[in-house]
C-alpha positions, 0 to 999 in steps of 0.5 A, spaced: 631 634 797 634 638 792 636 645 795 633 651 791 636 658 789 636 663 784 642 667 781 641 674 781 644 679 775 650 682 778 653 689 776 656 696 779 652 700 784 650 707 781 656 710 786 661 705 783 659 707 776 660 714 777 667 712 780 669 709 774 666 714 769 670 720 773 676 716 772 675 715 765 673 722 764 680 725 768 684 720 764 681 722 757 683 729 759 690 727 760 690 726 768 694 720 771 691 717 777 694 717 784 693 713 790 695 717 797 695 715 804 689 717 808 694 719 814 697 726 814 701 731 819 698 736 823 702 741 820 699 740 813 693 745 815 698 750 817 702 749 810 695 750 806 693 756 811 687 754 814 685 758 820 687 755 827 679 755 829 677 752 823 673 746 825 675 741 819 682 741 823 679 737 828 682 731 825 682 724 828 688 722 832 692 715 830 693 711 836 700 708 834 702 712 828 708 710 825 711 718 825 708 725 826 707 725 818 702 720 819 699 721 825 692 724 824 686 722 819 686 727 813 679 732 813 682 734 806 685 731 800 689 738 798 695 736 802 696 729 799 695 732 792 700 738 793 705 733 796 705 729 790 705 735 785 711 738 789 715 731 788 714 731 781 716 738 781 722 737 785 724 731 780 724 736 774 718 734 771 716 740 766 708 738 767 704 734 771 696 733 771 694 728 776 687 726 780 685 722 786 678 720 788 679 719 795 675 719 802 676 724 807 674 723 815 671 729 818 668 730 825 661 730 826 659 723 825 654 719 829 657 715 835 663 719 835 665 716 828 668 720 822 663 723 817 666 719 811 666 723 804 669 722 798 672 728 794 675 728 787 681 732 787 685 734 781 692 737 781 696 740 775 702 745 773 706 746 767 707 752 762 700 750 759 696 750 765 692 756 768 685 757 771 682 757 764 685 750 762 683 747 769 676 750 768 675 747 762 676 740 765 671 741 770 666 743 765 668 737 761 666 733 767 660 736 769 657 736 761 659 729 761 655 727 767 649 732 764 649 736 771 644 741 770 644 749 772 651 749 772 654 756 774 660 759 777 661 764 782 667 767 786 670 763 793 664 761 798 668 765 803 669 758 807 675 758 811 678 753 806 678 758 801 684 761 804 688 755 800 687 758 794 689 765 790 683 770 791 683 772 784 684 766 781 679 761 784 672 760 783 666 755 786 662 751 782 654 750 783 649 746 781 643 750 782 643 752 790 648 746 791 656 748 791 659 742 788 666 744 789 672 749 788 678 750 783 683 755 781 690 757 783 693 755 789 695 761 793 702 763 792 704 762 800 701 755 800 706 754 794 712 757 797 710 753 803 711 747 799 718 750 796 714 751 789 715 757 785 711 755 779 703 756 779 700 750 782 692 749 780 687 744 784 680 742 784 676 739 789 669 736 787 664 733 792 663 726 790 656 726 793 654 733 790 656 730 783 652 724 785 646 728 787 646 733 781 648 728 776 643 728 770 639 722 767 642 717 762 642 720 755 636 718 750 636 718 743 634 724 740 633 724 732 637 729 728 633 736 727 629 736 721 629 744 720 635 748 719 637 753 724 638 760 724 644 764 728 644 771 731 650 774 734 649 780 739 654 784 743 651 787 750 654 793 754 654 791 762 657 793 768 664 790 769 661 786 775 656 782 771 658 775 770 658 771 763 654 766 767 649 771 769 648 774 762 647 767 759 642 765 764 638 772 762 638 770 755 635 763 756 630 766 761 628 771 755 628 766 750 621 764 747 623 756 746 627 757 740 634 758 743 638 751 742 645 754 744 648 760 746 656 761 746 660 766 748 665 769 743 668 775 745 669 780 751 671 787 750 674 793 754 677 799 751 675 805 746 668 806 745 666 802 752 665 807 758 669 806 764 667 800 769 663 797 763 665 791 758 662 789 752 660 781 752 658 778 745 654 771 744 652 767 738 645 764 739 643 758 735 635 758 734 631 753 731 624 750 731 622 743 731 616 744 727 618 748 721 623 753 718 624 759 722 623 766 718 627 772 719 622 775 723 621 770 728 628 769 729 628 777 730 622 777 735 626 771 739 632 776 739 628 782 741 625 778 747 632 776 749 635 783 749 629 786 753 630 780 759 638 782 759 636 790 760 631 788 765 634 783 769 642 786 768 641 793 765 645 790 759 644 794 753 645 792 745 652 795 743 
């Protein structure tokens, strides 16, 4: 009797495909991959300014460590990234752009085991590196993954935020889910590592990226009708974020808005104290016909009404 079997089609799992894509995106942005040990020193938590009572400091101990520097399982990849950045800095490399997709081992897993999570960590320094350069990389990653409802906010207030400069970091969200944090490392942390240059890092949760990832792109034919562009500048309170203004613009549009892009922020002569002028370029288009100027103006009017009603922003 001949044995019978079936050959199944092999392939990558969705998680593996995302891992590969994240690597491709980071390399395309000029970042080189690093691979570090999962073992760190307990003193690392002090160096990154984590509070003594922070639960994530409760690391799993190695029974037979090679030394104090590799005696616990890490609950954050930040010390590993900072060590490599410091090494490059001490070797007098003028700049470095690195990434790592690695596991952390958090307390609170089932049966007393670790809760293993993957984190994408970016790290960089150099003359051309600043908060906005790193933000651009984060935005490029999220755009390629088609993550919906992306917005940026200040630090979440978590104890781990102490590692970052309070005025030069931001959290990134998809809807109500926090994907991660990025920005300049706190100067005291950089000082703890013996670096007097600006260090910039990002920590993005792999599972959150997996959940927020959009569907695969589908073919969309080129538009048959021309677009109409309008520029608007609104005056709003200093505390109102650009993201909030963009959200209000999209809410106020009547289905014709295709693109919205920030192109200017102005403070100074002609603008009241405590306020700012924010200017956007709007692209309007109908999929059914060529728009008239009146139709475009009607959509812009609806957008301006939404801005004033929701945020108190008025046309400049």
